[in-house]
PDB file as gemmi writes it, atoms N, CA and C in Angstrom:
CRYST1    1.000    1.000    1.000  90.00  90.00  90.00 P 1                      
ATOM      1  N   MET A   1       0.835  -1.164   0.000  1.00  0.00           N  
ATOM      2  CA  MET A   1       0.000   0.000   0.000  1.00  0.00           C  
ATOM      3  C   MET A   1       0.888   1.237   0.000  1.00  0.00           C  
ATOM      4  N   VAL A   2       0.571   2.193  -0.858  1.00  0.00           N  
ATOM      5  CA  VAL A   2       1.349   3.421  -0.966  1.00  0.00           C  
ATOM      6  C   VAL A   2       0.699   4.488  -0.087  1.00  0.00           C  
ATOM      7  N   PRO A   3       1.470   5.107   0.831  1.00  0.00           N  
ATOM      8  CA  PRO A   3       0.906   6.159   1.670  1.00  0.00           C  
ATOM      9  C   PRO A   3       0.447   7.345   0.822  1.00  0.00           C  
ATOM     10  N   ALA A   4      -0.531   8.062   1.341  1.00  0.00           N  
ATOM     11  CA  ALA A   4      -1.020   9.258   0.649  1.00  0.00           C  
ATOM     12  C   ALA A   4       0.087  10.291   0.563  1.00  0.00           C  
ATOM     13  N   THR A   5       0.139  10.997  -0.538  1.00  0.00           N  
ATOM     14  CA  THR A   5       1.185  12.000  -0.728  1.00  0.00           C  
ATOM     15  C   THR A   5       0.623  13.409  -0.733  1.00  0.00           C  
ATOM     16  N   ALA A   6      -0.648  13.565  -0.433  1.00  0.00           N  
ATOM     17  CA  ALA A   6      -1.273  14.877  -0.495  1.00  0.00           C  
ATOM     18  C   ALA A   6      -0.656  15.860   0.491  1.00  0.00           C  
ATOM     19  N   ASP A   7      -0.099  15.351   1.595  1.00  0.00           N  
ATOM     20  CA  ASP A   7       0.469  16.244   2.603  1.00  0.00           C  
ATOM     21  C   ASP A   7       1.928  16.596   2.329  1.00  0.00           C  
ATOM     22  N   VAL A   8       2.490  16.111   1.236  1.00  0.00           N  
ATOM     23  CA  VAL A   8       3.888  16.382   0.897  1.00  0.00           C  
ATOM     24  C   VAL A   8       3.908  17.256  -0.351  1.00  0.00           C  
ATOM     25  N   ALA A   9       4.228  18.514  -0.176  1.00  0.00           N  
ATOM     26  CA  ALA A   9       4.264  19.433  -1.317  1.00  0.00           C  
ATOM     27  C   ALA A   9       5.464  19.117  -2.199  1.00  0.00           C  
ATOM     28  N   PRO A  10       5.268  19.069  -3.513  1.00  0.00           N  
ATOM     29  CA  PRO A  10       6.407  18.831  -4.398  1.00  0.00           C  
ATOM     30  C   PRO A  10       7.443  19.946  -4.254  1.00  0.00           C  
ATOM     31  N   LEU A  11       8.697  19.555  -4.179  1.00  0.00           N  
ATOM     32  CA  LEU A  11       9.793  20.520  -4.080  1.00  0.00           C  
ATOM     33  C   LEU A  11      10.282  20.884  -5.474  1.00  0.00           C  
ATOM     34  N   PRO A  12      10.820  22.088  -5.642  1.00  0.00           N  
ATOM     35  CA  PRO A  12      11.508  22.369  -6.898  1.00  0.00           C  
ATOM     36  C   PRO A  12      12.620  21.329  -7.075  1.00  0.00           C  
ATOM     37  N   TRP A  13      12.931  20.980  -8.339  1.00  0.00           N  
ATOM     38  CA  TRP A  13      13.861  19.872  -8.572  1.00  0.00           C  
ATOM     39  C   TRP A  13      15.221  20.109  -7.919  1.00  0.00           C  
ATOM     40  N   ARG A  14      15.709  21.325  -7.918  1.00  0.00           N  
ATOM     41  CA  ARG A  14      17.021  21.602  -7.319  1.00  0.00           C  
ATOM     42  C   ARG A  14      17.013  21.267  -5.827  1.00  0.00           C  
ATOM     43  N   ASP A  15      15.940  21.631  -5.132  1.00  0.00           N  
ATOM     44  CA  ASP A  15      15.817  21.303  -3.712  1.00  0.00           C  
ATOM     45  C   ASP A  15      15.699  19.804  -3.517  1.00  0.00           C  
ATOM     46  N   HIS A  16      14.944  19.169  -4.411  1.00  0.00           N  
ATOM     47  CA  HIS A  16      14.775  17.718  -4.317  1.00  0.00           C  
ATOM     48  C   HIS A  16      16.112  17.008  -4.545  1.00  0.00           C  
ATOM     49  N   LEU A  17      16.873  17.483  -5.511  1.00  0.00           N  
ATOM     50  CA  LEU A  17      18.177  16.888  -5.788  1.00  0.00           C  
ATOM     51  C   LEU A  17      19.105  17.025  -4.582  1.00  0.00           C  
ATOM     52  N   ALA A  18      19.077  18.184  -3.916  1.00  0.00           N  
ATOM     53  CA  ALA A  18      19.884  18.377  -2.708  1.00  0.00           C  
ATOM     54  C   ALA A  18      19.414  17.431  -1.602  1.00  0.00           C  
ATOM     55  N   ALA A  19      18.095  17.268  -1.469  1.00  0.00           N  
ATOM     56  CA  ALA A  19      17.558  16.362  -0.453  1.00  0.00           C  
ATOM     57  C   ALA A  19      17.936  14.914  -0.763  1.00  0.00           C  
ATOM     58  N   LEU A  20      17.896  14.529  -2.055  1.00  0.00           N  
ATOM     59  CA  LEU A  20      18.322  13.179  -2.432  1.00  0.00           C  
ATOM     60  C   LEU A  20      19.797  12.964  -2.110  1.00  0.00           C  
ATOM     61  N   GLY A  21      20.615  13.998  -2.328  1.00  0.00           N  
ATOM     62  CA  GLY A  21      22.038  13.898  -1.991  1.00  0.00           C  
ATOM     63  C   GLY A  21      22.240  13.694  -0.502  1.00  0.00           C  
ATOM     64  N   ALA A  22      21.464  14.415   0.307  1.00  0.00           N  
ATOM     65  CA  ALA A  22      21.554  14.250   1.763  1.00  0.00           C  
ATOM     66  C   ALA A  22      21.093  12.849   2.176  1.00  0.00           C  
ATOM     67  N   LEU A  23      20.023  12.361   1.534  1.00  0.00           N  
ATOM     68  CA  LEU A  23      19.546  11.012   1.815  1.00  0.00           C  
ATOM     69  C   LEU A  23      20.612   9.984   1.440  1.00  0.00           C  
ATOM     70  N   ARG A  24      21.241  10.162   0.295  1.00  0.00           N  
ATOM     71  CA  ARG A  24      22.284   9.237  -0.146  1.00  0.00           C  
ATOM     72  C   ARG A  24      23.446   9.211   0.839  1.00  0.00           C  
ATOM     73  N   ARG A  25      23.873  10.398   1.281  1.00  0.00           N  
ATOM     74  CA  ARG A  25      24.972  10.457   2.258  1.00  0.00           C  
ATOM     75  C   ARG A  25      24.581   9.766   3.565  1.00  0.00           C  
ATOM     76  N   GLY A  26      23.324   9.929   3.960  1.00  0.00           N  
ATOM     77  CA  GLY A  26      22.849   9.266   5.178  1.00  0.00           C  
ATOM     78  C   GLY A  26      22.861   7.756   5.055  1.00  0.00           C  
ATOM     79  N   VAL A  27      22.381   7.238   3.923  1.00  0.00           N  
ATOM     80  CA  VAL A  27      22.377   5.792   3.694  1.00  0.00           C  
ATOM     81  C   VAL A  27      23.809   5.262   3.649  1.00  0.00           C  
ATOM     82  N   ALA A  28      24.722   6.033   3.079  1.00  0.00           N  
ATOM     83  CA  ALA A  28      26.110   5.581   2.941  1.00  0.00           C  
ATOM     84  C   ALA A  28      26.775   5.328   4.289  1.00  0.00           C  
ATOM     85  N   VAL A  29      26.346   6.032   5.334  1.00  0.00           N  
ATOM     86  CA  VAL A  29      26.982   5.873   6.651  1.00  0.00           C  
ATOM     87  C   VAL A  29      26.052   5.252   7.687  1.00  0.00           C  
ATOM     88  N   GLN A  30      24.833   4.915   7.306  1.00  0.00           N  
ATOM     89  CA  GLN A  30      23.843   4.418   8.264  1.00  0.00           C  
ATOM     90  C   GLN A  30      24.246   3.077   8.840  1.00  0.00           C  
ATOM     91  N   SER A  31      24.177   2.969  10.177  1.00  0.00           N  
ATOM     92  CA  SER A  31      24.498   1.697  10.828  1.00  0.00           C  
ATOM     93  C   SER A  31      23.384   1.243  11.760  1.00  0.00           C  
ATOM     94  N   SER A  32      22.370   2.086  11.954  1.00  0.00           N  
ATOM     95  CA  SER A  32      21.211   1.708  12.763  1.00  0.00           C  
ATOM     96  C   SER A  32      19.980   2.365  12.142  1.00  0.00           C  
ATOM     97  N   VAL A  33      18.818   1.949  12.605  1.00  0.00           N  
ATOM     98  CA  VAL A  33      17.570   2.463  12.053  1.00  0.00           C  
ATOM     99  C   VAL A  33      16.875   3.312  13.107  1.00  0.00           C  
ATOM    100  N   ASP A  34      16.504   4.523  12.723  1.00  0.00           N  
ATOM    101  CA  ASP A  34      15.791   5.442  13.594  1.00  0.00           C  
ATOM    102  C   ASP A  34      14.486   5.815  12.892  1.00  0.00           C  
ATOM    103  N   ALA A  35      13.370   5.715  13.618  1.00  0.00           N  
ATOM    104  CA  ALA A  35      12.066   5.972  13.005  1.00  0.00           C  
ATOM    105  C   ALA A  35      11.969   7.378  12.414  1.00  0.00           C  
ATOM    106  N   ALA A  36      12.459   8.383  13.125  1.00  0.00           N  
ATOM    107  CA  ALA A  36      12.375   9.762  12.625  1.00  0.00           C  
ATOM    108  C   ALA A  36      13.177   9.929  11.343  1.00  0.00           C  
ATOM    109  N   ASP A  37      14.358   9.315  11.282  1.00  0.00           N  
ATOM    110  CA  ASP A  37      15.167   9.387  10.059  1.00  0.00           C  
ATOM    111  C   ASP A  37      14.471   8.670   8.910  1.00  0.00           C  
ATOM    112  N   GLY A  38      13.812   7.565   9.220  1.00  0.00           N  
ATOM    113  CA  GLY A  38      13.083   6.827   8.198  1.00  0.00           C  
ATOM    114  C   GLY A  38      11.943   7.638   7.619  1.00  0.00           C  
ATOM    115  N   ILE A  39      11.248   8.365   8.487  1.00  0.00           N  
ATOM    116  CA  ILE A  39      10.153   9.215   8.014  1.00  0.00           C  
ATOM    117  C   ILE A  39      10.702  10.321   7.130  1.00  0.00           C  
ATOM    118  N   ARG A  40      11.801  10.955   7.543  1.00  0.00           N  
ATOM    119  CA  ARG A  40      12.409  12.012   6.724  1.00  0.00           C  
ATOM    120  C   ARG A  40      12.840  11.465   5.370  1.00  0.00           C  
ATOM    121  N   ALA A  41      13.433  10.288   5.358  1.00  0.00           N  
ATOM    122  CA  ALA A  41      13.888   9.684   4.100  1.00  0.00           C  
ATOM    123  C   ALA A  41      12.717   9.445   3.159  1.00  0.00           C  
ATOM    124  N   ARG A  42      11.637   8.932   3.694  1.00  0.00           N  
ATOM    125  CA  ARG A  42      10.479   8.656   2.844  1.00  0.00           C  
ATOM    126  C   ARG A  42       9.805   9.938   2.380  1.00  0.00           C  
ATOM    127  N   ARG A  43       9.809  10.974   3.194  1.00  0.00           N  
ATOM    128  CA  ARG A  43       9.252  12.268   2.778  1.00  0.00           C  
ATOM    129  C   ARG A  43      10.052  12.841   1.609  1.00  0.00           C  
ATOM    130  N   ILE A  44      11.371  12.643   1.641  1.00  0.00           N  
ATOM    131  CA  ILE A  44      12.197  13.105   0.519  1.00  0.00           C  
ATOM    132  C   ILE A  44      11.748  12.402  -0.754  1.00  0.00           C  
ATOM    133  N   LEU A  45      11.572  11.090  -0.682  1.00  0.00           N  
ATOM    134  CA  LEU A  45      11.174  10.346  -1.872  1.00  0.00           C  
ATOM    135  C   LEU A  45       9.770  10.727  -2.320  1.00  0.00           C  
ATOM    136  N   PHE A  46       8.857  10.947  -1.386  1.00  0.00           N  
ATOM    137  CA  PHE A  46       7.496  11.317  -1.747  1.00  0.00           C  
ATOM    138  C   PHE A  46       7.379  12.766  -2.191  1.00  0.00           C  
ATOM    139  N   SER A  47       8.415  13.559  -2.002  1.00  0.00           N  
ATOM    140  CA  SER A  47       8.339  14.969  -2.389  1.00  0.00           C  
ATOM    141  C   SER A  47       8.294  15.157  -3.904  1.00  0.00           C  
ATOM    142  N   LEU A  48       8.484  14.083  -4.650  1.00  0.00           N  
ATOM    143  CA  LEU A  48       8.344  14.160  -6.107  1.00  0.00           C  
ATOM    144  C   LEU A  48       6.905  14.412  -6.517  1.00  0.00           C  
ATOM    145  N   GLY A  49       5.980  14.185  -5.633  1.00  0.00           N  
ATOM    146  CA  GLY A  49       4.564  14.341  -5.968  1.00  0.00           C  
ATOM    147  C   GLY A  49       3.925  12.976  -6.103  1.00  0.00           C  
ATOM    148  N   GLN A  50       3.360  12.689  -7.251  1.00  0.00           N  
ATOM    149  CA  GLN A  50       2.696  11.412  -7.465  1.00  0.00           C  
ATOM    150  C   GLN A  50       3.724  10.278  -7.478  1.00  0.00           C  
ATOM    151  N   PRO A  51       3.377   9.147  -6.857  1.00  0.00           N  
ATOM    152  CA  PRO A  51       4.301   8.011  -6.847  1.00  0.00           C  
ATOM    153  C   PRO A  51       4.632   7.559  -8.270  1.00  0.00           C  
ATOM    154  N   SER A  52       5.898   7.330  -8.523  1.00  0.00           N  
ATOM    155  CA  SER A  52       6.342   6.819  -9.822  1.00  0.00           C  
ATOM    156  C   SER A  52       6.973   5.453  -9.601  1.00  0.00           C  
ATOM    157  N   GLY A  53       7.179   4.732 -10.675  1.00  0.00           N  
ATOM    158  CA  GLY A  53       7.833   3.429 -10.568  1.00  0.00           C  
ATOM    159  C   GLY A  53       9.214   3.539  -9.962  1.00  0.00           C  
ATOM    160  N   ASP A  54       9.973   4.579 -10.374  1.00  0.00           N  
ATOM    161  CA  ASP A  54      11.328   4.779  -9.844  1.00  0.00           C  
ATOM    162  C   ASP A  54      11.300   5.043  -8.339  1.00  0.00           C  
ATOM    163  N   MET A  55      10.328   5.849  -7.904  1.00  0.00           N  
ATOM    164  CA  MET A  55      10.235   6.163  -6.488  1.00  0.00           C  
ATOM    165  C   MET A  55       9.883   4.909  -5.692  1.00  0.00           C  
ATOM    166  N   LEU A  56       8.984   4.084  -6.218  1.00  0.00           N  
ATOM    167  CA  LEU A  56       8.604   2.862  -5.518  1.00  0.00           C  
ATOM    168  C   LEU A  56       9.774   1.888  -5.428  1.00  0.00           C  
ATOM    169  N   VAL A  57      10.601   1.832  -6.467  1.00  0.00           N  
ATOM    170  CA  VAL A  57      11.800   0.983  -6.432  1.00  0.00           C  
ATOM    171  C   VAL A  57      12.767   1.503  -5.364  1.00  0.00           C  
ATOM    172  N   ALA A  58      12.917   2.825  -5.274  1.00  0.00           N  
ATOM    173  CA  ALA A  58      13.797   3.416  -4.257  1.00  0.00           C  
ATOM    174  C   ALA A  58      13.264   3.138  -2.853  1.00  0.00           C  
ATOM    175  N   LEU A  59      11.960   3.246  -2.665  1.00  0.00           N  
ATOM    176  CA  LEU A  59      11.361   2.943  -1.358  1.00  0.00           C  
ATOM    177  C   LEU A  59      11.598   1.483  -0.979  1.00  0.00           C  
ATOM    178  N   ASP A  60      11.428   0.594  -1.943  1.00  0.00           N  
ATOM    179  CA  ASP A  60      11.648  -0.826  -1.685  1.00  0.00           C  
ATOM    180  C   ASP A  60      13.100  -1.092  -1.300  1.00  0.00           C  
ATOM    181  N   ALA A  61      14.037  -0.475  -2.010  1.00  0.00           N  
ATOM    182  CA  ALA A  61      15.458  -0.671  -1.708  1.00  0.00           C  
ATOM    183  C   ALA A  61      15.789  -0.137  -0.316  1.00  0.00           C  
ATOM    184  N   LEU A  62      15.233   1.023   0.031  1.00  0.00           N  
ATOM    185  CA  LEU A  62      15.459   1.597   1.359  1.00  0.00           C  
ATOM    186  C   LEU A  62      14.870   0.689   2.431  1.00  0.00           C  
ATOM    187  N   ASP A  63      13.658   0.172   2.198  1.00  0.00           N  
ATOM    188  CA  ASP A  63      13.027  -0.748   3.156  1.00  0.00           C  
ATOM    189  C   ASP A  63      13.865  -2.008   3.355  1.00  0.00           C  
ATOM    190  N   ARG A  64      14.343  -2.576   2.255  1.00  0.00           N  
ATOM    191  CA  ARG A  64      15.136  -3.808   2.352  1.00  0.00           C  
ATOM    192  C   ARG A  64      16.449  -3.565   3.089  1.00  0.00           C  
ATOM    193  N   PHE A  65      17.077  -2.428   2.834  1.00  0.00           N  
ATOM    194  CA  PHE A  65      18.327  -2.081   3.519  1.00  0.00           C  
ATOM    195  C   PHE A  65      18.079  -1.930   5.019  1.00  0.00           C  
ATOM    196  N   GLU A  66      17.058  -1.153   5.384  1.00  0.00           N  
ATOM    197  CA  GLU A  66      16.783  -0.936   6.804  1.00  0.00           C  
ATOM    198  C   GLU A  66      16.333  -2.222   7.488  1.00  0.00           C  
ATOM    199  N   ARG A  67      15.572  -3.057   6.793  1.00  0.00           N  
ATOM    200  CA  ARG A  67      15.155  -4.335   7.364  1.00  0.00           C  
ATOM    201  C   ARG A  67      16.364  -5.224   7.639  1.00  0.00           C  
ATOM    202  N   ALA A  68      17.342  -5.198   6.754  1.00  0.00           N  
ATOM    203  CA  ALA A  68      18.558  -5.995   6.960  1.00  0.00           C  
ATOM    204  C   ALA A  68      19.278  -5.553   8.232  1.00  0.00           C  
ATOM    205  N   ILE A  69      19.294  -4.247   8.493  1.00  0.00           N  
ATOM    206  CA  ILE A  69      19.923  -3.746   9.721  1.00  0.00           C  
ATOM    207  C   ILE A  69      19.125  -4.206  10.942  1.00  0.00           C  
ATOM    208  N   VAL A  70      17.810  -3.996  10.910  1.00  0.00           N  
ATOM    209  CA  VAL A  70      16.954  -4.335  12.053  1.00  0.00           C  
ATOM    210  C   VAL A  70      17.005  -5.822  12.364  1.00  0.00           C  
ATOM    211  N   GLU A  71      17.019  -6.645  11.325  1.00  0.00           N  
ATOM    212  CA  GLU A  71      17.013  -8.094  11.521  1.00  0.00           C  
ATOM    213  C   GLU A  71      18.408  -8.662  11.763  1.00  0.00           C  
ATOM    214  N   CYS A  72      19.397  -7.780  11.904  1.00  0.00           N  
ATOM    215  CA  CYS A  72      20.781  -8.190  12.178  1.00  0.00           C  
ATOM    216  C   CYS A  72      21.281  -9.219  11.171  1.00  0.00           C  
ATOM    217  N   ASP A  73      21.013  -8.942   9.900  1.00  0.00           N  
ATOM    218  CA  ASP A  73      21.507  -9.814   8.841  1.00  0.00           C  
ATOM    219  C   ASP A  73      23.027  -9.796   8.830  1.00  0.00           C  
ATOM    220  N   ASP A  74      23.580 -10.715   8.088  1.00  0.00           N  
ATOM    221  CA  ASP A  74      25.028 -10.794   7.905  1.00  0.00           C  
ATOM    222  C   ASP A  74      25.540  -9.452   7.382  1.00  0.00           C  
ATOM    223  N   PRO A  75      26.705  -8.985   7.856  1.00  0.00           N  
ATOM    224  CA  PRO A  75      27.247  -7.701   7.377  1.00  0.00           C  
ATOM    225  C   PRO A  75      27.367  -7.608   5.854  1.00  0.00           C  
ATOM    226  N   SER A  76      27.682  -8.717   5.199  1.00  0.00           N  
ATOM    227  CA  SER A  76      27.782  -8.666   3.731  1.00  0.00           C  
ATOM    228  C   SER A  76      26.419  -8.427   3.091  1.00  0.00           C  
ATOM    229  N   THR A  77      25.356  -8.949   3.695  1.00  0.00           N  
ATOM    230  CA  THR A  77      24.007  -8.724   3.196  1.00  0.00           C  
ATOM    231  C   THR A  77      23.615  -7.262   3.383  1.00  0.00           C  
ATOM    232  N   ILE A  78      23.940  -6.712   4.544  1.00  0.00           N  
ATOM    233  CA  ILE A  78      23.638  -5.301   4.812  1.00  0.00           C  
ATOM    234  C   ILE A  78      24.362  -4.419   3.799  1.00  0.00           C  
ATOM    235  N   GLU A  79      25.631  -4.705   3.528  1.00  0.00           N  
ATOM    236  CA  GLU A  79      26.396  -3.903   2.564  1.00  0.00           C  
ATOM    237  C   GLU A  79      25.850  -4.049   1.148  1.00  0.00           C  
ATOM    238  N   MET A  80      25.424  -5.253   0.794  1.00  0.00           N  
ATOM    239  CA  MET A  80      24.842  -5.461  -0.525  1.00  0.00           C  
ATOM    240  C   MET A  80      23.560  -4.635  -0.662  1.00  0.00           C  
ATOM    241  N   ARG A  81      22.722  -4.659   0.369  1.00  0.00           N  
ATOM    242  CA  ARG A  81      21.475  -3.874   0.351  1.00  0.00           C  
ATOM    243  C   ARG A  81      21.778  -2.373   0.326  1.00  0.00           C  
ATOM    244  N   ARG A  82      22.815  -1.952   1.075  1.00  0.00           N  
ATOM    245  CA  ARG A  82      23.206  -0.539   1.074  1.00  0.00           C  
ATOM    246  C   ARG A  82      23.638  -0.108  -0.324  1.00  0.00           C  
ATOM    247  N   ARG A  83      24.511  -0.892  -0.959  1.00  0.00           N  
ATOM    248  CA  ARG A  83      24.998  -0.543  -2.301  1.00  0.00           C  
ATOM    249  C   ARG A  83      23.858  -0.500  -3.312  1.00  0.00           C  
ATOM    250  N   ASN A  84      22.936  -1.443  -3.210  1.00  0.00           N  
ATOM    251  CA  ASN A  84      21.785  -1.454  -4.103  1.00  0.00           C  
ATOM    252  C   ASN A  84      20.949  -0.186  -3.915  1.00  0.00           C  
ATOM    253  N   CYS A  85      20.727   0.200  -2.672  1.00  0.00           N  
ATOM    254  CA  CYS A  85      19.954   1.405  -2.385  1.00  0.00           C  
ATOM    255  C   CYS A  85      20.665   2.643  -2.936  1.00  0.00           C  
ATOM    256  N   LEU A  86      21.974   2.711  -2.767  1.00  0.00           N  
ATOM    257  CA  LEU A  86      22.742   3.854  -3.266  1.00  0.00           C  
ATOM    258  C   LEU A  86      22.679   3.952  -4.790  1.00  0.00           C  
ATOM    259  N   VAL A  87      22.779   2.823  -5.469  1.00  0.00           N  
ATOM    260  CA  VAL A  87      22.702   2.807  -6.934  1.00  0.00           C  
ATOM    261  C   VAL A  87      21.333   3.308  -7.395  1.00  0.00           C  
ATOM    262  N   ILE A  88      20.296   2.871  -6.725  1.00  0.00           N  
ATOM    263  CA  ILE A  88      18.943   3.284  -7.107  1.00  0.00           C  
ATOM    264  C   ILE A  88      18.739   4.771  -6.836  1.00  0.00           C  
ATOM    265  N   LEU A  89      19.239   5.273  -5.706  1.00  0.00           N  
ATOM    266  CA  LEU A  89      19.126   6.705  -5.415  1.00  0.00           C  
ATOM    267  C   LEU A  89      19.903   7.520  -6.441  1.00  0.00           C  
ATOM    268  N   ASP A  90      21.086   7.039  -6.832  1.00  0.00           N  
ATOM    269  CA  ASP A  90      21.866   7.723  -7.869  1.00  0.00           C  
ATOM    270  C   ASP A  90      21.104   7.755  -9.191  1.00  0.00           C  
ATOM    271  N   ARG A  91      20.500   6.637  -9.540  1.00  0.00           N  
ATOM    272  CA  ARG A  91      19.743   6.555 -10.787  1.00  0.00           C  
ATOM    273  C   ARG A  91      18.535   7.494 -10.750  1.00  0.00           C  
ATOM    274  N   LEU A  92      17.863   7.545  -9.607  1.00  0.00           N  
ATOM    275  CA  LEU A  92      16.711   8.432  -9.451  1.00  0.00           C  
ATOM    276  C   LEU A  92      17.125   9.891  -9.615  1.00  0.00           C  
ATOM    277  N   ALA A  93      18.245  10.268  -9.016  1.00  0.00           N  
ATOM    278  CA  ALA A  93      18.749  11.641  -9.127  1.00  0.00           C  
ATOM    279  C   ALA A  93      19.161  11.955 -10.573  1.00  0.00           C  
ATOM    280  N   ALA A  94      19.823  11.009 -11.227  1.00  0.00           N  
ATOM    281  CA  ALA A  94      20.303  11.236 -12.590  1.00  0.00           C  
ATOM    282  C   ALA A  94      19.157  11.396 -13.581  1.00  0.00           C  
ATOM    283  N   LYS A  95      18.062  10.662 -13.368  1.00  0.00           N  
ATOM    284  CA  LYS A  95      16.928  10.759 -14.296  1.00  0.00           C  
ATOM    285  C   LYS A  95      16.273  12.119 -14.265  1.00  0.00           C  
ATOM    286  N   GLY A  96      16.401  12.827 -13.164  1.00  0.00           N  
ATOM    287  CA  GLY A  96      15.729  14.117 -13.058  1.00  0.00           C  
ATOM    288  C   GLY A  96      16.574  15.298 -13.434  1.00  0.00           C  
ATOM    289  N   LEU A  97      17.850  15.076 -13.733  1.00  0.00           N  
ATOM    290  CA  LEU A  97      18.714  16.190 -14.090  1.00  0.00           C  
ATOM    291  C   LEU A  97      18.328  16.740 -15.449  1.00  0.00           C  
ATOM    292  N   PRO A  98      18.342  18.062 -15.593  1.00  0.00           N  
ATOM    293  CA  PRO A  98      18.022  18.643 -16.899  1.00  0.00           C  
ATOM    294  C   PRO A  98      19.004  18.152 -17.950  1.00  0.00           C  
ATOM    295  N   ARG A  99      18.505  17.856 -19.105  1.00  0.00           N  
ATOM    296  CA  ARG A  99      19.339  17.372 -20.215  1.00  0.00           C  
ATOM    297  C   ARG A  99      19.838  18.563 -21.033  1.00  0.00           C  
ATOM    298  N   ALA A 100      21.092  18.504 -21.437  1.00  0.00           N  
ATOM    299  CA  ALA A 100      21.630  19.559 -22.326  1.00  0.00           C  
ATOM    300  C   ALA A 100      21.100  19.306 -23.732  1.00  0.00           C  
ATOM    301  N   SER A 101      20.732  20.375 -24.442  1.00  0.00           N  
ATOM    302  CA  SER A 101      20.209  20.193 -25.795  1.00  0.00           C  
ATOM    303  C   SER A 101      21.320  20.262 -26.809  1.00  0.00           C  
TER     304      SER A 101                                                      
END                                                                             
């Protein structure tokens, strides 16, 4: 089930890109799961407005990464999930960059 996004105002793309960068840096060093940080991370992703396939893939990757931490998975599994999440966040950011004509 996808949470309602009506309460999350779409950000200008430049602000969203900066927020995605902050989210990426947070995931890169994350070693524990905090509910408030999780809410902030998801708000960044939902700030695009209407849910897109790319955003849902990013949410899934973030969920899987955080679940691996909470469930005390093997460190290699946690790192694999972290790298996957980072790649998806990078791809999401790259898709929104203005294209040169």
